[in-house]
Backbone as numpy.savetxt, mean C-alpha at the origin, in Angstrom:
# Nx Ny Nz CAx CAy CAz Cx Cy Cz
9.80 -63.04 -24.14 8.95 -61.87 -24.14 9.85 -60.65 -24.14
9.67 -59.85 -25.13 10.50 -58.67 -25.31 9.66 -57.42 -25.01
9.96 -56.73 -23.91 9.20 -55.54 -23.53 10.04 -54.31 -23.84
9.45 -53.42 -24.58 10.13 -52.17 -24.88 9.77 -51.13 -23.82
10.76 -50.44 -23.37 10.52 -49.37 -22.40 11.05 -48.06 -22.98
10.41 -47.03 -22.68 10.88 -45.71 -23.11 11.46 -44.99 -21.90
12.59 -44.36 -22.09 13.19 -43.67 -20.95 12.32 -42.49 -20.51
12.28 -42.29 -19.21 11.53 -41.16 -18.66 12.43 -39.94 -18.69
11.92 -38.88 -19.23 12.71 -37.66 -19.32 12.88 -37.05 -17.93
14.06 -36.58 -17.70 14.30 -35.88 -16.44 13.67 -34.49 -16.52
12.78 -34.25 -15.63 12.13 -32.94 -15.60 12.50 -32.24 -14.32
12.67 -30.99 -14.43 12.96 -30.17 -13.26 11.72 -29.36 -12.93
11.22 -29.58 -11.75 10.06 -28.82 -11.31 10.57 -27.66 -10.48
10.34 -26.48 -10.97 10.79 -25.29 -10.26 9.69 -24.77 -9.35
10.07 -24.46 -8.15 9.12 -23.83 -7.23 9.05 -22.35 -7.57
7.85 -21.80 -7.63 7.76 -20.36 -7.92 8.38 -19.55 -6.79
9.04 -18.47 -7.18 9.61 -17.60 -6.17 8.50 -16.86 -5.44
8.65 -16.78 -4.17 7.67 -16.03 -3.39 8.25 -14.65 -3.15
7.63 -13.66 -3.74 8.08 -12.29 -3.58 7.20 -11.58 -2.56
7.79 -10.67 -1.85 7.06 -9.85 -0.89 6.38 -10.69 0.18
7.01 -11.77 0.58 6.41 -12.67 1.55 6.10 -11.96 2.87
7.08 -11.25 3.44 6.83 -10.58 4.72 5.87 -9.42 4.56
5.95 -8.73 3.44 5.04 -7.63 3.13 3.61 -8.14 3.09
3.39 -9.21 2.35 2.06 -9.79 2.19 1.51 -10.31 3.52
2.37 -10.99 4.28 1.93 -11.51 5.58 1.52 -10.38 6.51
2.25 -9.27 6.48 1.94 -8.13 7.36 0.58 -7.55 6.99
0.32 -7.38 5.70 -0.97 -6.82 5.25 -2.11 -7.76 5.62
-1.94 -9.05 5.41 -2.99 -10.01 5.75 -3.28 -10.00 7.24
-2.24 -9.92 8.06 -2.43 -9.88 9.52 -3.22 -8.63 9.92
-2.92 -7.50 9.30 -3.66 -6.27 9.60 -5.12 -6.38 9.15
-5.34 -6.97 8.00 -6.71 -7.16 7.52 -7.49 -8.07 8.46
-6.85 -9.09 8.96 -7.50 -10.00 9.89 -7.80 -9.34 11.24
-7.07 -8.28 11.56 -7.31 -7.59 12.83 -8.28 -6.41 12.68
-8.95 -6.31 11.54 -10.00 -5.31 11.38 -9.69 -4.16 10.45
-8.48 -4.06 9.96 -8.12 -3.00 9.02 -8.36 -3.52 7.60
-9.64 -3.57 7.22 -10.02 -4.26 6.00 -10.31 -3.36 4.81
-10.06 -2.06 4.93 -10.23 -1.15 3.80 -8.86 -0.77 3.26
-8.81 -0.48 1.96 -7.58 -0.04 1.31 -7.75 1.41 0.89
-6.72 2.21 1.11 -6.79 3.63 0.80 -5.68 4.03 -0.16
-6.00 5.00 -1.01 -5.05 5.63 -1.91 -5.12 7.14 -1.71
-4.01 7.79 -1.99 -3.99 9.26 -1.93 -4.47 9.80 -3.26
-5.38 10.75 -3.22 -5.80 11.44 -4.43 -5.86 12.94 -4.13
-6.28 13.73 -5.08 -6.28 15.18 -4.90 -7.32 15.66 -3.88
-8.25 14.79 -3.50 -9.26 15.16 -2.50 -8.94 14.65 -1.10
-7.81 14.00 -0.93 -7.44 13.43 0.37 -7.14 11.96 0.21
-7.90 11.13 0.90 -7.73 9.69 0.77 -8.99 9.08 0.15
-8.78 8.15 -0.74 -9.88 7.45 -1.39 -9.92 6.03 -0.86
-11.09 5.63 -0.35 -11.30 4.25 0.09 -11.69 3.43 -1.14
-10.92 2.40 -1.44 -11.17 1.62 -2.66 -12.39 0.72 -2.56
-12.79 0.35 -1.35 -13.94 -0.54 -1.21 -15.27 0.17 -1.45
-15.39 1.43 -1.05 -16.68 2.12 -1.19 -16.60 3.42 -1.98
-15.41 3.74 -2.48 -15.20 4.92 -3.33 -15.48 6.24 -2.60
-15.35 6.26 -1.27 -15.53 7.50 -0.50 -14.22 8.24 -0.41
-14.30 9.56 -0.53 -13.13 10.42 -0.33 -13.17 10.97 1.08
-12.01 11.01 1.73 -11.89 11.56 3.07 -10.83 12.65 3.07
-11.20 13.87 3.46 -10.17 14.91 3.60 -9.23 14.55 4.75
-8.02 15.09 4.70 -7.00 14.75 5.69 -7.45 15.05 7.11
-8.26 16.09 7.28 -8.68 16.46 8.63 -9.67 15.46 9.23
-10.20 14.54 8.43 -11.21 13.61 8.94 -10.67 12.21 9.19
-9.36 12.05 9.16 -8.79 10.73 9.37 -7.72 10.77 10.45
-7.47 9.60 11.00 -6.33 9.39 11.90 -5.36 8.51 11.15
-4.09 8.90 11.12 -3.10 8.18 10.34 -1.91 7.84 11.24
-1.50 6.57 11.25 -0.39 6.12 12.08 0.53 5.24 11.24
1.80 5.57 11.20 2.79 4.73 10.52 3.15 3.59 11.46
3.06 2.35 10.97 3.33 1.22 11.87 4.48 0.34 11.42
4.86 0.41 10.14 5.90 -0.52 9.70 6.55 -0.04 8.42
7.78 -0.51 8.23 8.50 -0.32 6.98 8.78 -1.71 6.45
8.42 -1.96 5.19 8.64 -3.27 4.59 9.31 -3.10 3.25
10.04 -4.11 2.85 10.73 -4.05 1.56 9.83 -4.63 0.48
9.63 -3.87 -0.58 8.82 -4.30 -1.72 9.77 -4.84 -2.78
9.86 -6.16 -2.87 10.78 -6.79 -3.80 10.40 -6.55 -5.26
9.13 -6.33 -5.53 8.70 -6.09 -6.91 9.19 -4.75 -7.43
9.21 -3.73 -6.56 9.66 -2.40 -6.96 11.05 -2.07 -6.43
11.66 -3.00 -5.70 13.00 -2.83 -5.14 13.15 -1.55 -4.32
12.19 -1.35 -3.43 12.26 -0.18 -2.55 11.48 -0.47 -1.26
11.68 0.39 -0.29 10.96 0.25 0.96 9.62 0.96 0.87
8.62 0.39 1.51 7.28 0.98 1.59 6.94 1.14 3.07
6.06 2.08 3.33 5.63 2.35 4.69 4.15 2.04 4.81
3.82 1.24 5.81 2.43 0.87 6.04 1.84 1.83 7.06
0.73 2.46 6.68 0.02 3.39 7.55 -1.34 2.81 7.90
-1.73 2.92 9.14 -3.08 2.55 9.54 -3.96 3.78 9.45
-5.13 3.62 8.89 -6.07 4.72 8.69 -7.34 4.42 9.48
-7.82 5.41 10.22 -9.14 5.33 10.84 -9.88 6.59 10.45
-11.06 6.41 9.87 -11.83 7.55 9.36 -12.80 8.06 10.42
-13.38 9.21 10.11 -14.34 9.83 11.03 -15.60 9.00 11.20
-15.91 8.14 10.25 -17.11 7.30 10.38 -16.80 5.87 10.81
-15.59 5.63 11.31 -15.26 4.35 11.89 -14.63 3.31 10.97
-14.45 3.65 9.71 -13.81 2.69 8.81 -12.32 2.62 9.14
-11.78 1.41 9.08 -10.37 1.21 9.38 -9.72 0.52 8.20
-8.52 1.00 7.85 -7.86 0.40 6.71 -6.38 0.69 6.66
-5.81 0.42 5.50 -4.37 0.46 5.29 -4.04 1.36 4.11
-2.99 2.12 4.26 -2.41 2.90 3.16 -0.94 2.53 3.08
-0.48 2.13 1.90 0.94 1.81 1.69 1.50 2.91 0.80
2.60 3.53 1.25 3.19 4.64 0.51 4.71 4.51 0.48
5.32 5.25 -0.44 6.78 5.25 -0.57 7.46 6.13 0.46
6.68 6.89 1.22 7.26 7.76 2.23 6.37 7.74 3.47
6.89 8.29 4.56 6.11 8.39 5.78 5.25 9.64 5.69
3.95 9.46 5.82 3.05 10.61 5.80 2.81 11.07 7.24
3.00 12.35 7.45 2.78 12.95 8.76 1.93 14.20 8.60
1.58 14.81 9.69 0.82 16.06 9.63 1.62 17.18 8.97
2.94 17.04 8.91 3.78 18.05 8.29 4.04 17.78 6.81
3.62 16.64 6.31 3.90 16.32 4.91 2.98 17.12 3.99
3.33 17.12 2.73 2.55 17.87 1.73 1.11 17.38 1.66
0.86 16.14 2.01 -0.51 15.60 1.99 -1.45 16.47 2.81
-1.05 16.81 4.06 -1.91 17.65 4.88 -1.84 19.10 4.46
-0.70 19.53 3.99 -0.57 20.94 3.60 -1.54 21.29 2.48
-1.63 20.42 1.46 -2.53 20.80 0.38 -3.97 20.55 0.76
-4.23 19.78 1.80 -5.60 19.59 2.27 -6.10 20.77 3.09
-5.19 21.49 3.74 -5.60 22.55 4.65 -5.35 23.95 4.12
-4.75 24.09 2.97 -4.51 25.40 2.39 -5.36 25.54 1.15
-5.83 26.72 0.91 -6.60 26.96 -0.30 -5.73 27.49 -1.43
-4.42 27.52 -1.25 -3.54 28.12 -2.25 -2.78 27.06 -3.02
-2.55 27.33 -4.24 -1.63 26.58 -5.09 -1.71 25.07 -4.93
-2.87 24.52 -5.17 -3.05 23.08 -5.01 -2.18 22.31 -6.01
-2.03 22.83 -7.22 -1.21 22.14 -8.23 0.24 22.03 -7.74
0.76 23.11 -7.16 2.13 23.08 -6.62 2.23 22.06 -5.50
1.24 22.01 -4.63 1.26 21.07 -3.50 1.17 19.63 -3.97
0.40 19.37 -5.02 0.31 18.02 -5.56 1.66 17.60 -6.14
2.37 18.53 -6.78 3.70 18.21 -7.29 4.66 17.88 -6.16
4.56 18.61 -5.05 5.38 18.32 -3.87 5.05 16.93 -3.34
3.77 16.62 -3.24 3.34 15.32 -2.75 3.84 14.21 -3.66
3.73 14.38 -4.97 4.20 13.36 -5.90 5.70 13.15 -5.75
6.45 14.24 -5.53 7.89 14.10 -5.34 8.17 13.34 -4.05
7.43 13.61 -2.97 7.61 12.88 -1.72 7.30 11.39 -1.88
6.30 11.09 -2.68 5.89 9.70 -2.86 6.62 9.02 -4.02
7.47 9.78 -4.70 8.22 9.27 -5.87 7.29 8.74 -6.94
6.23 9.48 -7.22 5.27 9.05 -8.26 5.68 9.57 -9.61
C-alpha cells in the first residue's frame, strides 16, 4: 500500500501588535467608573459626542488626572475628567494640559478676538 503525503507548509502566525494598551485600559477603567461621555474642544467650549451638547468653559469642572503615551501618534496625551453643570461626567483627551489659564478659558470668557484665541488654542493643542 503506497500512501502519498503532502508536506505541510510551515506557517508563521503573527500576533497583532497591541498599541496604546495602557492608554486604552485607562480610558476603559474611567468609563467603568462613571465617566462615560466623550468631549471635544470646539469654538463654543466643549462638545459632548454622545448627545451633541455644547458646554461653555464656565459650566464645567475640568481635572487633569493622567499623562499617557499615544503610540499611534508618537506623543504624550493628557486625560482630563469633565463634569458638567447638569451632572454629565466624561473624558477629554488633549495634547496639552488644559487649565483655567489656558487659551481654552480665555477665549470662552473674553468677547475679543475669538479668531486669535482659537489660533492660540490650536497651537497649544498642536492641531
